[in-house]
N, CA, C and O atoms as a CHARMM CRD file, in Angstrom:
* protein
*
  336
    1    1 MET  N    -59.09200 -64.44500  13.99800 PROA 1      0.00000
    2    1 MET  CA   -59.58000 -64.31000  15.22800 PROA 1      0.00000
    3    1 MET  C    -58.64900 -65.01100  16.34300 PROA 1      0.00000
    4    1 MET  O    -58.22000 -66.13900  16.09800 PROA 1      0.00000
    5    2 PRO  N    -58.42300 -64.57300  17.18800 PROA 2      0.00000
    6    2 PRO  CA   -57.78900 -65.53200  18.09400 PROA 2      0.00000
    7    2 PRO  C    -58.47800 -66.67700  18.63300 PROA 2      0.00000
    8    2 PRO  O    -59.67800 -66.66300  18.90500 PROA 2      0.00000
    9    3 ASN  N    -57.48800 -67.96700  18.83300 PROA 3      0.00000
   10    3 ASN  CA   -57.85000 -68.94300  19.10600 PROA 3      0.00000
   11    3 ASN  C    -58.31000 -69.26600  20.70900 PROA 3      0.00000
   12    3 ASN  O    -57.39800 -69.69000  21.41800 PROA 3      0.00000
   13    4 ALA  N    -59.56500 -69.11300  21.30800 PROA 4      0.00000
   14    4 ALA  CA   -59.51500 -69.13400  22.75100 PROA 4      0.00000
   15    4 ALA  C    -59.03100 -70.07500  23.47300 PROA 4      0.00000
   16    4 ALA  O    -58.54600 -69.89900  24.59000 PROA 4      0.00000
   17    5 LYS  N    -59.15100 -71.44700  22.73400 PROA 5      0.00000
   18    5 LYS  CA   -58.63200 -72.60100  23.23800 PROA 5      0.00000
   19    5 LYS  C    -57.08700 -72.93300  23.46400 PROA 5      0.00000
   20    5 LYS  O    -56.53700 -73.56300  24.36700 PROA 5      0.00000
   21    6 THR  N    -56.66200 -72.40000  22.52300 PROA 6      0.00000
   22    6 THR  CA   -55.10300 -72.78200  22.81100 PROA 6      0.00000
   23    6 THR  C    -54.42800 -71.05300  23.25600 PROA 6      0.00000
   24    6 THR  O    -53.20700 -70.92500  23.35200 PROA 6      0.00000
   25    7 GLY  N    -54.94400 -70.38200  23.38700 PROA 7      0.00000
   26    7 GLY  CA   -54.74100 -69.02400  23.57100 PROA 7      0.00000
   27    7 GLY  C    -53.74500 -68.34200  22.45300 PROA 7      0.00000
   28    7 GLY  O    -53.08900 -67.38100  22.85600 PROA 7      0.00000
   29    8 THR  N    -53.64100 -68.58600  21.63700 PROA 8      0.00000
   30    8 THR  CA   -52.96800 -68.09900  20.50100 PROA 8      0.00000
   31    8 THR  C    -53.42300 -67.09600  20.01800 PROA 8      0.00000
   32    8 THR  O    -54.64200 -67.09700  19.85100 PROA 8      0.00000
   33    9 HSD  N    -52.64500 -65.86300  19.60800 PROA 9      0.00000
   34    9 HSD  CA   -53.20600 -64.65300  19.09300 PROA 9      0.00000
   35    9 HSD  C    -52.04600 -63.95500  17.77500 PROA 9      0.00000
   36    9 HSD  O    -50.95000 -64.49100  17.61300 PROA 9      0.00000
   37   10 ARG  N    -52.35400 -63.07400  17.16000 PROA 10     0.00000
   38   10 ARG  CA   -51.61000 -62.67900  16.27400 PROA 10     0.00000
   39   10 ARG  C    -50.52600 -61.94000  16.86200 PROA 10     0.00000
   40   10 ARG  O    -50.66400 -61.35300  17.93500 PROA 10     0.00000
   41   11 PRO  N    -49.34200 -61.94200  16.13800 PROA 11     0.00000
   42   11 PRO  CA   -48.13700 -60.94500  16.16300 PROA 11     0.00000
   43   11 PRO  C    -48.42200 -59.68900  16.11500 PROA 11     0.00000
   44   11 PRO  O    -49.35400 -59.28300  15.42000 PROA 11     0.00000
   45   12 LEU  N    -47.71900 -58.94400  16.79100 PROA 12     0.00000
   46   12 LEU  CA   -47.75300 -57.70000  16.09100 PROA 12     0.00000
   47   12 LEU  C    -46.94300 -57.49700  14.73900 PROA 12     0.00000
   48   12 LEU  O    -45.92400 -58.15100  14.52000 PROA 12     0.00000
   49   13 PRO  N    -47.39900 -56.64200  13.92000 PROA 13     0.00000
   50   13 PRO  CA   -46.68300 -56.68600  12.73800 PROA 13     0.00000
   51   13 PRO  C    -45.00200 -55.94300  13.06800 PROA 13     0.00000
   52   13 PRO  O    -44.97600 -55.17500  14.03000 PROA 13     0.00000
   53   14 GLU  N    -43.92600 -56.11900  12.45200 PROA 14     0.00000
   54   14 GLU  CA   -42.73100 -55.89200  12.51100 PROA 14     0.00000
   55   14 GLU  C    -42.84900 -54.48700  12.93800 PROA 14     0.00000
   56   14 GLU  O    -42.72100 -54.23500  14.13600 PROA 14     0.00000
   57   15 PRO  N    -43.07300 -53.57300  12.11700 PROA 15     0.00000
   58   15 PRO  CA   -43.05900 -51.95000  12.30900 PROA 15     0.00000
   59   15 PRO  C    -43.53100 -51.62400  13.53200 PROA 15     0.00000
   60   15 PRO  O    -42.89100 -50.81900  14.21000 PROA 15     0.00000
   61   16 ALA  N    -44.88600 -52.26600  14.08500 PROA 16     0.00000
   62   16 ALA  CA   -45.46800 -52.02700  15.43100 PROA 16     0.00000
   63   16 ALA  C    -44.51500 -52.32600  16.51800 PROA 16     0.00000
   64   16 ALA  O    -44.25400 -51.54800  17.43600 PROA 16     0.00000
   65   17 ALA  N    -43.95900 -53.62800  16.34100 PROA 17     0.00000
   66   17 ALA  CA   -43.09100 -54.09200  17.21800 PROA 17     0.00000
   67   17 ALA  C    -41.78400 -53.54500  17.60600 PROA 17     0.00000
   68   17 ALA  O    -41.25600 -53.65000  18.71300 PROA 17     0.00000
   69   18 ARG  N    -41.30400 -52.92100  16.52100 PROA 18     0.00000
   70   18 ARG  CA   -40.11900 -52.22500  16.76100 PROA 18     0.00000
   71   18 ARG  C    -40.56800 -50.79000  17.30000 PROA 18     0.00000
   72   18 ARG  O    -39.74300 -50.26400  18.04800 PROA 18     0.00000
   73   19 SER  N    -41.51800 -50.20300  17.09500 PROA 19     0.00000
   74   19 SER  CA   -42.17300 -48.76600  17.50600 PROA 19     0.00000
   75   19 SER  C    -42.42800 -48.92700  19.10400 PROA 19     0.00000
   76   19 SER  O    -42.08600 -48.04500  19.89200 PROA 19     0.00000
   77   20 LEU  N    -43.11100 -50.23400  19.54200 PROA 20     0.00000
   78   20 LEU  CA   -43.55000 -50.26500  20.74200 PROA 20     0.00000
   79   20 LEU  C    -42.03500 -50.74800  21.71800 PROA 20     0.00000
   80   20 LEU  O    -41.96200 -50.54100  22.92900 PROA 20     0.00000
   81   21 ALA  N    -41.10000 -51.30100  21.03400 PROA 21     0.00000
   82   21 ALA  CA   -39.99700 -51.36700  21.59400 PROA 21     0.00000
   83   21 ALA  C    -39.10800 -50.02800  21.92900 PROA 21     0.00000
   84   21 ALA  O    -38.60200 -49.86900  23.04000 PROA 21     0.00000
   85   22 THR  N    -38.96400 -49.04900  20.82600 PROA 22     0.00000
   86   22 THR  CA   -38.52400 -48.09700  21.09400 PROA 22     0.00000
   87   22 THR  C    -39.33500 -46.77500  22.22000 PROA 22     0.00000
   88   22 THR  O    -38.80700 -45.92100  22.93200 PROA 22     0.00000
   89   23 ALA  N    -40.59600 -47.05900  22.00100 PROA 23     0.00000
   90   23 ALA  CA   -41.25400 -46.35200  22.87700 PROA 23     0.00000
   91   23 ALA  C    -41.12200 -46.70600  24.23500 PROA 23     0.00000
   92   23 ALA  O    -41.07900 -45.86900  25.13700 PROA 23     0.00000
   93   24 LEU  N    -41.05500 -47.97400  24.41300 PROA 24     0.00000
   94   24 LEU  CA   -40.88100 -48.56300  26.06300 PROA 24     0.00000
   95   24 LEU  C    -39.50500 -48.27200  26.54200 PROA 24     0.00000
   96   24 LEU  O    -39.32100 -47.88700  27.69700 PROA 24     0.00000
   97   25 ARG  N    -38.50500 -48.44400  25.67700 PROA 25     0.00000
   98   25 ARG  CA   -37.10600 -48.33300  25.95300 PROA 25     0.00000
   99   25 ARG  C    -36.91700 -46.79300  26.61400 PROA 25     0.00000
  100   25 ARG  O    -36.46400 -46.56000  27.73500 PROA 25     0.00000
  101   26 SER  N    -37.34700 -45.87800  25.70000 PROA 26     0.00000
  102   26 SER  CA   -37.28300 -44.44400  25.62700 PROA 26     0.00000
  103   26 SER  C    -38.16700 -44.06600  26.98200 PROA 26     0.00000
  104   26 SER  O    -37.68700 -43.27800  27.79700 PROA 26     0.00000
  105   27 ARG  N    -39.52200 -44.67700  27.20100 PROA 27     0.00000
  106   27 ARG  CA   -40.02600 -44.17500  28.49700 PROA 27     0.00000
  107   27 ARG  C    -39.39800 -44.60000  29.60300 PROA 27     0.00000
  108   27 ARG  O    -39.23000 -43.85800  30.57000 PROA 27     0.00000
  109   28 ARG  N    -38.97100 -45.90500  29.56100 PROA 28     0.00000
  110   28 ARG  CA   -38.15800 -46.70000  30.79300 PROA 28     0.00000
  111   28 ARG  C    -36.92000 -45.93800  31.29300 PROA 28     0.00000
  112   28 ARG  O    -36.68600 -45.81400  32.49600 PROA 28     0.00000
  113   29 GLU  N    -36.02800 -45.36300  30.19500 PROA 29     0.00000
  114   29 GLU  CA   -34.98500 -44.56300  30.33300 PROA 29     0.00000
  115   29 GLU  C    -35.18900 -43.25800  30.88300 PROA 29     0.00000
  116   29 GLU  O    -34.43200 -43.02800  31.82600 PROA 29     0.00000
  117   30 ALA  N    -35.92500 -42.39200  30.60600 PROA 30     0.00000
  118   30 ALA  CA   -36.60600 -41.24000  30.82200 PROA 30     0.00000
  119   30 ALA  C    -37.09300 -41.37000  32.51500 PROA 30     0.00000
  120   30 ALA  O    -36.94000 -40.46400  33.33400 PROA 30     0.00000
  121   31 ALA  N    -37.53400 -42.33500  32.72200 PROA 31     0.00000
  122   31 ALA  CA   -38.00000 -42.79900  34.15500 PROA 31     0.00000
  123   31 ALA  C    -36.88800 -42.85400  34.97600 PROA 31     0.00000
  124   31 ALA  O    -36.95100 -42.57100  36.17200 PROA 31     0.00000
  125   32 GLY  N    -35.79000 -43.22600  34.36800 PROA 32     0.00000
  126   32 GLY  CA   -34.33200 -43.49400  34.96000 PROA 32     0.00000
  127   32 GLY  C    -34.53500 -45.25500  35.86000 PROA 32     0.00000
  128   32 GLY  O    -34.00400 -45.61000  36.91200 PROA 32     0.00000
  129   33 LEU  N    -35.23600 -45.83700  35.19000 PROA 33     0.00000
  130   33 LEU  CA   -35.28300 -47.11800  35.40800 PROA 33     0.00000
  131   33 LEU  C    -34.68200 -48.34100  34.67600 PROA 33     0.00000
  132   33 LEU  O    -34.71700 -48.30700  33.44600 PROA 33     0.00000
  133   34 THR  N    -34.10600 -49.47400  35.31700 PROA 34     0.00000
  134   34 THR  CA   -33.22300 -50.30700  34.66300 PROA 34     0.00000
  135   34 THR  C    -34.80600 -51.46900  34.17800 PROA 34     0.00000
  136   34 THR  O    -35.97800 -51.52500  34.55000 PROA 34     0.00000
  137   35 GLN  N    -34.09000 -52.09700  33.35100 PROA 35     0.00000
  138   35 GLN  CA   -35.17400 -53.30900  32.79600 PROA 35     0.00000
  139   35 GLN  C    -35.42100 -54.15400  34.19900 PROA 35     0.00000
  140   35 GLN  O    -36.62400 -54.38200  34.32600 PROA 35     0.00000
  141   36 GLU  N    -34.75800 -54.59800  35.11000 PROA 36     0.00000
  142   36 GLU  CA   -34.90000 -54.84000  36.21700 PROA 36     0.00000
  143   36 GLU  C    -35.94700 -54.53100  37.07500 PROA 36     0.00000
  144   36 GLU  O    -36.70500 -55.38200  37.54000 PROA 36     0.00000
  145   37 ASP  N    -36.03100 -53.05800  37.35200 PROA 37     0.00000
  146   37 ASP  CA   -36.85800 -52.16700  38.17200 PROA 37     0.00000
  147   37 ASP  C    -38.01800 -52.28300  37.19300 PROA 37     0.00000
  148   37 ASP  O    -38.97300 -52.86300  37.71000 PROA 37     0.00000
  149   38 LEU  N    -38.19700 -51.95300  36.08800 PROA 38     0.00000
  150   38 LEU  CA   -39.54600 -52.17900  35.35000 PROA 38     0.00000
  151   38 LEU  C    -39.87400 -53.47400  35.47100 PROA 38     0.00000
  152   38 LEU  O    -41.09600 -53.44400  35.60900 PROA 38     0.00000
  153   39 ALA  N    -39.55500 -54.49700  35.50000 PROA 39     0.00000
  154   39 ALA  CA   -39.91800 -55.70800  35.30500 PROA 39     0.00000
  155   39 ALA  C    -40.58300 -56.17700  36.76800 PROA 39     0.00000
  156   39 ALA  O    -41.61000 -56.85100  36.85000 PROA 39     0.00000
  157   40 SER  N    -39.71900 -55.64300  38.03100 PROA 40     0.00000
  158   40 SER  CA   -40.35300 -55.96100  39.17800 PROA 40     0.00000
  159   40 SER  C    -41.56500 -55.23000  39.25500 PROA 40     0.00000
  160   40 SER  O    -42.66400 -55.77000  39.38100 PROA 40     0.00000
  161   41 THR  N    -41.36500 -53.93300  39.17600 PROA 41     0.00000
  162   41 THR  CA   -42.66000 -52.99800  39.35600 PROA 41     0.00000
  163   41 THR  C    -44.01200 -53.40500  38.53800 PROA 41     0.00000
  164   41 THR  O    -45.12500 -53.30000  39.05500 PROA 41     0.00000
  165   42 ALA  N    -43.80800 -53.87100  37.23700 PROA 42     0.00000
  166   42 ALA  CA   -44.79200 -54.60800  36.54600 PROA 42     0.00000
  167   42 ALA  C    -45.20600 -55.82800  36.81700 PROA 42     0.00000
  168   42 ALA  O    -46.32200 -56.24300  36.50200 PROA 42     0.00000
  169   43 GLN  N    -44.29200 -56.52600  37.45200 PROA 43     0.00000
  170   43 GLN  CA   -44.54300 -57.72200  38.23200 PROA 43     0.00000
  171   43 GLN  C    -44.69600 -58.73600  36.89800 PROA 43     0.00000
  172   43 GLN  O    -45.65500 -59.50300  36.81700 PROA 43     0.00000
  173   44 ILE  N    -43.45200 -58.65100  35.65200 PROA 44     0.00000
  174   44 ILE  CA   -43.02900 -59.61800  34.94000 PROA 44     0.00000
  175   44 ILE  C    -41.70600 -59.72900  34.73700 PROA 44     0.00000
  176   44 ILE  O    -40.90900 -58.88900  35.15700 PROA 44     0.00000
  177   45 SER  N    -41.36800 -60.77900  34.07200 PROA 45     0.00000
  178   45 SER  CA   -39.87600 -61.14100  34.08400 PROA 45     0.00000
  179   45 SER  C    -39.07800 -59.95900  33.53900 PROA 45     0.00000
  180   45 SER  O    -39.54600 -59.00400  32.92000 PROA 45     0.00000
  181   46 VAL  N    -37.53300 -60.21300  33.92900 PROA 46     0.00000
  182   46 VAL  CA   -36.63400 -59.32300  33.31600 PROA 46     0.00000
  183   46 VAL  C    -36.94600 -59.82900  31.75800 PROA 46     0.00000
  184   46 VAL  O    -37.02100 -59.03000  30.82500 PROA 46     0.00000
  185   47 GLN  N    -37.08500 -61.01100  31.63400 PROA 47     0.00000
  186   47 GLN  CA   -36.66900 -61.68400  30.07500 PROA 47     0.00000
  187   47 GLN  C    -37.65100 -60.97400  28.98500 PROA 47     0.00000
  188   47 GLN  O    -37.40800 -60.56300  27.85000 PROA 47     0.00000
  189   48 ALA  N    -39.17300 -60.98600  29.96300 PROA 48     0.00000
  190   48 ALA  CA   -40.10100 -60.34100  28.93600 PROA 48     0.00000
  191   48 ALA  C    -39.88900 -58.89900  28.62900 PROA 48     0.00000
  192   48 ALA  O    -40.13100 -58.59500  27.46000 PROA 48     0.00000
  193   49 VAL  N    -39.55100 -58.08800  29.29800 PROA 49     0.00000
  194   49 VAL  CA   -39.22500 -56.54200  29.24200 PROA 49     0.00000
  195   49 VAL  C    -38.06700 -56.56700  28.14500 PROA 49     0.00000
  196   49 VAL  O    -38.14700 -55.85700  27.14300 PROA 49     0.00000
  197   50 ARG  N    -37.01000 -57.39800  28.37600 PROA 50     0.00000
  198   50 ARG  CA   -35.91300 -57.38000  27.33600 PROA 50     0.00000
  199   50 ARG  C    -36.50300 -57.77900  25.76600 PROA 50     0.00000
  200   50 ARG  O    -36.09600 -57.27900  24.71800 PROA 50     0.00000
  201   51 ARG  N    -37.47900 -58.72400  25.89200 PROA 51     0.00000
  202   51 ARG  CA   -38.03100 -59.07500  24.80400 PROA 51     0.00000
  203   51 ARG  C    -38.66300 -58.22400  24.27400 PROA 51     0.00000
  204   51 ARG  O    -38.46400 -58.08700  23.06700 PROA 51     0.00000
  205   52 ILE  N    -39.60200 -57.37900  24.90100 PROA 52     0.00000
  206   52 ILE  CA   -40.60000 -56.47800  24.40100 PROA 52     0.00000
  207   52 ILE  C    -39.56600 -55.36000  23.66500 PROA 52     0.00000
  208   52 ILE  O    -39.73900 -54.86200  22.55300 PROA 52     0.00000
  209   53 GLU  N    -38.69200 -55.16000  24.38700 PROA 53     0.00000
  210   53 GLU  CA   -37.35600 -53.89700  24.27000 PROA 53     0.00000
  211   53 GLU  C    -36.52900 -54.15300  22.48000 PROA 53     0.00000
  212   53 GLU  O    -36.11500 -53.46700  21.54600 PROA 53     0.00000
  213   54 ALA  N    -36.65400 -55.37700  22.81000 PROA 54     0.00000
  214   54 ALA  CA   -36.03600 -56.05100  21.38300 PROA 54     0.00000
  215   54 ALA  C    -37.04400 -56.37400  20.31500 PROA 54     0.00000
  216   54 ALA  O    -36.73900 -56.86600  19.22900 PROA 54     0.00000
  217   55 ALA  N    -38.11100 -56.10600  20.64600 PROA 55     0.00000
  218   55 ALA  CA   -39.16100 -56.17700  19.59200 PROA 55     0.00000
  219   55 ALA  C    -39.42900 -57.86900  18.81400 PROA 55     0.00000
  220   55 ALA  O    -39.85800 -58.19900  17.70800 PROA 55     0.00000
  221   56 THR  N    -38.98900 -58.57800  19.88900 PROA 56     0.00000
  222   56 THR  CA   -39.02800 -60.05800  19.78000 PROA 56     0.00000
  223   56 THR  C    -40.26100 -60.56700  20.33900 PROA 56     0.00000
  224   56 THR  O    -40.66600 -61.67800  19.99700 PROA 56     0.00000
  225   57 ALA  N    -40.89000 -59.85600  21.16600 PROA 57     0.00000
  226   57 ALA  CA   -41.95200 -60.49300  22.15000 PROA 57     0.00000
  227   57 ALA  C    -43.37800 -60.08000  21.52600 PROA 57     0.00000
  228   57 ALA  O    -43.40500 -59.23700  20.62900 PROA 57     0.00000
  229   58 ASN  N    -44.28900 -60.53700  21.89200 PROA 58     0.00000
  230   58 ASN  CA   -45.83100 -60.41800  21.24900 PROA 58     0.00000
  231   58 ASN  C    -46.62300 -60.22300  22.70100 PROA 58     0.00000
  232   58 ASN  O    -47.39800 -61.06500  23.15300 PROA 58     0.00000
  233   59 PRO  N    -46.32400 -59.08700  23.28700 PROA 59     0.00000
  234   59 PRO  CA   -47.00200 -59.06400  24.50300 PROA 59     0.00000
  235   59 PRO  C    -48.50100 -58.87500  24.64700 PROA 59     0.00000
  236   59 PRO  O    -49.03600 -58.07400  23.88100 PROA 59     0.00000
  237   60 THR  N    -49.12300 -59.41900  25.39900 PROA 60     0.00000
  238   60 THR  CA   -50.70100 -59.23100  25.55000 PROA 60     0.00000
  239   60 THR  C    -51.00100 -57.98800  26.18100 PROA 60     0.00000
  240   60 THR  O    -50.17300 -57.33400  26.81400 PROA 60     0.00000
  241   61 LEU  N    -52.32600 -57.63300  25.98400 PROA 61     0.00000
  242   61 LEU  CA   -52.77800 -56.18300  26.46900 PROA 61     0.00000
  243   61 LEU  C    -52.64700 -56.42900  27.98900 PROA 61     0.00000
  244   61 LEU  O    -52.30600 -55.43400  28.62800 PROA 61     0.00000
  245   62 GLY  N    -52.82600 -57.41500  28.59700 PROA 62     0.00000
  246   62 GLY  CA   -52.57600 -57.40100  30.21100 PROA 62     0.00000
  247   62 GLY  C    -51.00900 -57.23100  30.54800 PROA 62     0.00000
  248   62 GLY  O    -50.70300 -56.83600  31.67300 PROA 62     0.00000
  249   63 THR  N    -50.23700 -57.45400  29.81300 PROA 63     0.00000
  250   63 THR  CA   -48.55800 -57.13000  30.01900 PROA 63     0.00000
  251   63 THR  C    -48.41700 -55.81600  29.76200 PROA 63     0.00000
  252   63 THR  O    -47.84400 -55.12100  30.60100 PROA 63     0.00000
  253   64 LEU  N    -48.94000 -55.20500  28.48700 PROA 64     0.00000
  254   64 LEU  CA   -48.70100 -54.26300  28.15000 PROA 64     0.00000
  255   64 LEU  C    -49.40300 -52.85700  29.22700 PROA 64     0.00000
  256   64 LEU  O    -48.98500 -51.71300  29.40800 PROA 64     0.00000
  257   65 TYR  N    -50.46800 -53.50000  29.70600 PROA 65     0.00000
  258   65 TYR  CA   -51.34000 -52.67000  30.85300 PROA 65     0.00000
  259   65 TYR  C    -50.36700 -52.33200  31.87700 PROA 65     0.00000
  260   65 TYR  O    -50.18200 -51.22700  32.38700 PROA 65     0.00000
  261   66 ALA  N    -49.58500 -53.76800  32.18400 PROA 66     0.00000
  262   66 ALA  CA   -48.78900 -53.82500  33.64200 PROA 66     0.00000
  263   66 ALA  C    -47.48300 -53.11200  33.46000 PROA 66     0.00000
  264   66 ALA  O    -46.95300 -52.64600  34.46800 PROA 66     0.00000
  265   67 VAL  N    -46.93700 -52.97800  32.36500 PROA 67     0.00000
  266   67 VAL  CA   -45.93400 -52.23900  31.75600 PROA 67     0.00000
  267   67 VAL  C    -46.13700 -50.54500  31.96700 PROA 67     0.00000
  268   67 VAL  O    -45.49200 -49.75000  32.65100 PROA 67     0.00000
  269   68 ALA  N    -47.11000 -50.38800  31.23100 PROA 68     0.00000
  270   68 ALA  CA   -47.44500 -48.97800  31.00100 PROA 68     0.00000
  271   68 ALA  C    -47.79000 -48.43000  32.66800 PROA 68     0.00000
  272   68 ALA  O    -47.23700 -47.46300  33.19000 PROA 68     0.00000
  273   69 THR  N    -48.61100 -49.11900  33.18600 PROA 69     0.00000
  274   69 THR  CA   -48.83800 -48.51900  34.94900 PROA 69     0.00000
  275   69 THR  C    -47.42800 -48.72300  35.48400 PROA 69     0.00000
  276   69 THR  O    -47.29400 -47.90200  36.39200 PROA 69     0.00000
  277   70 ALA  N    -46.53000 -49.29800  35.37100 PROA 70     0.00000
  278   70 ALA  CA   -45.32000 -49.15400  35.94400 PROA 70     0.00000
  279   70 ALA  C    -44.56800 -48.15900  35.54800 PROA 70     0.00000
  280   70 ALA  O    -43.61100 -47.75900  36.21000 PROA 70     0.00000
  281   71 LEU  N    -44.95100 -47.63100  34.35800 PROA 71     0.00000
  282   71 LEU  CA   -43.94200 -46.51900  33.79000 PROA 71     0.00000
  283   71 LEU  C    -45.04400 -45.03500  33.90800 PROA 71     0.00000
  284   71 LEU  O    -44.77500 -44.04300  33.23100 PROA 71     0.00000
  285   72 ASP  N    -46.07500 -45.05600  34.69200 PROA 72     0.00000
  286   72 ASP  CA   -47.08100 -44.15400  34.69600 PROA 72     0.00000
  287   72 ASP  C    -47.49500 -43.48600  33.80800 PROA 72     0.00000
  288   72 ASP  O    -47.49000 -42.25500  33.84900 PROA 72     0.00000
  289   73 VAL  N    -47.99000 -44.26500  32.71000 PROA 73     0.00000
  290   73 VAL  CA   -48.59100 -43.83600  31.56100 PROA 73     0.00000
  291   73 VAL  C    -49.93700 -44.84100  31.38600 PROA 73     0.00000
  292   73 VAL  O    -50.04000 -45.93100  31.94700 PROA 73     0.00000
  293   74 SER  N    -50.83000 -44.31200  30.59300 PROA 74     0.00000
  294   74 SER  CA   -52.06400 -44.98900  30.40100 PROA 74     0.00000
  295   74 SER  C    -51.70000 -45.91700  29.46500 PROA 74     0.00000
  296   74 SER  O    -50.86800 -45.55900  28.63200 PROA 74     0.00000
  297   75 TRP  N    -52.25200 -47.33100  29.40000 PROA 75     0.00000
  298   75 TRP  CA   -51.78700 -48.23700  28.19100 PROA 75     0.00000
  299   75 TRP  C    -52.21900 -47.60900  26.75700 PROA 75     0.00000
  300   75 TRP  O    -51.58800 -47.72300  25.70600 PROA 75     0.00000
  301   76 THR  N    -53.42600 -46.93000  26.96000 PROA 76     0.00000
  302   76 THR  CA   -53.88200 -46.40200  25.49300 PROA 76     0.00000
  303   76 THR  C    -52.97200 -44.90200  24.98000 PROA 76     0.00000
  304   76 THR  O    -52.89900 -44.65500  23.77600 PROA 76     0.00000
  305   77 GLU  N    -52.50200 -44.23800  25.71500 PROA 77     0.00000
  306   77 GLU  CA   -51.24700 -43.31500  25.40900 PROA 77     0.00000
  307   77 GLU  C    -50.29900 -44.04000  24.87900 PROA 77     0.00000
  308   77 GLU  O    -49.88500 -43.67400  23.78000 PROA 77     0.00000
  309   78 LEU  N    -49.67100 -45.32100  25.54400 PROA 78     0.00000
  310   78 LEU  CA   -48.74800 -46.04500  25.08800 PROA 78     0.00000
  311   78 LEU  C    -49.15300 -46.62000  23.45200 PROA 78     0.00000
  312   78 LEU  O    -48.37300 -46.58800  22.50100 PROA 78     0.00000
  313   79 ILE  N    -50.17400 -46.99600  23.42900 PROA 79     0.00000
  314   79 ILE  CA   -50.87600 -47.67600  22.32600 PROA 79     0.00000
  315   79 ILE  C    -50.77400 -46.58900  20.76600 PROA 79     0.00000
  316   79 ILE  O    -50.33400 -46.84600  19.64500 PROA 79     0.00000
  317   80 LEU  N    -51.33600 -45.46100  21.28800 PROA 80     0.00000
  318   80 LEU  CA   -51.36100 -44.48800  20.28900 PROA 80     0.00000
  319   80 LEU  C    -49.68000 -43.98900  20.02300 PROA 80     0.00000
  320   80 LEU  O    -49.23200 -43.65300  18.92700 PROA 80     0.00000
  321   81 GLU  N    -49.10900 -44.02700  20.97800 PROA 81     0.00000
  322   81 GLU  CA   -47.44900 -43.56500  20.57700 PROA 81     0.00000
  323   81 GLU  C    -47.17000 -44.48300  19.67900 PROA 81     0.00000
  324   81 GLU  O    -46.72800 -44.00000  18.63700 PROA 81     0.00000
  325   82 VAL  N    -47.27600 -45.76300  19.69600 PROA 82     0.00000
  326   82 VAL  CA   -46.82700 -46.82200  18.76900 PROA 82     0.00000
  327   82 VAL  C    -47.53900 -46.61800  17.39800 PROA 82     0.00000
  328   82 VAL  O    -46.87400 -46.87200  16.39300 PROA 82     0.00000
  329   83 GLY  N    -48.70600 -46.22400  17.26500 PROA 83     0.00000
  330   83 GLY  CA   -49.46400 -45.70900  16.11200 PROA 83     0.00000
  331   83 GLY  C    -48.90100 -44.76700  15.34700 PROA 83     0.00000
  332   83 GLY  O    -49.12800 -44.72900  14.13800 PROA 83     0.00000
  333   84 ASP  N    -48.05700 -43.84900  15.99100 PROA 84     0.00000
  334   84 ASP  CA   -47.57600 -42.60200  15.25200 PROA 84     0.00000
  335   84 ASP  C    -46.69000 -43.16700  14.12500 PROA 84     0.00000
  336   84 ASP  O    -46.13800 -42.40400  13.33200 PROA 84     0.00000
């Protein structure tokens, strides 16, 4: 269980992180957005987008929600896509 005092949480397993990276990149490109466009719309850093797409980030649900909203998709749909 995550430690509420330190804010640490479990990282995504590597296959899930890669799947999330692929899904986000694919959706971003299909929407005709650059990483900079997505970051600006989602109000996160470009570095965060790059790290998620490189499968090196461990995004919070809040970040996933912001990115999904910027891509005009529900965050639950995005999570289900990663689970495929």
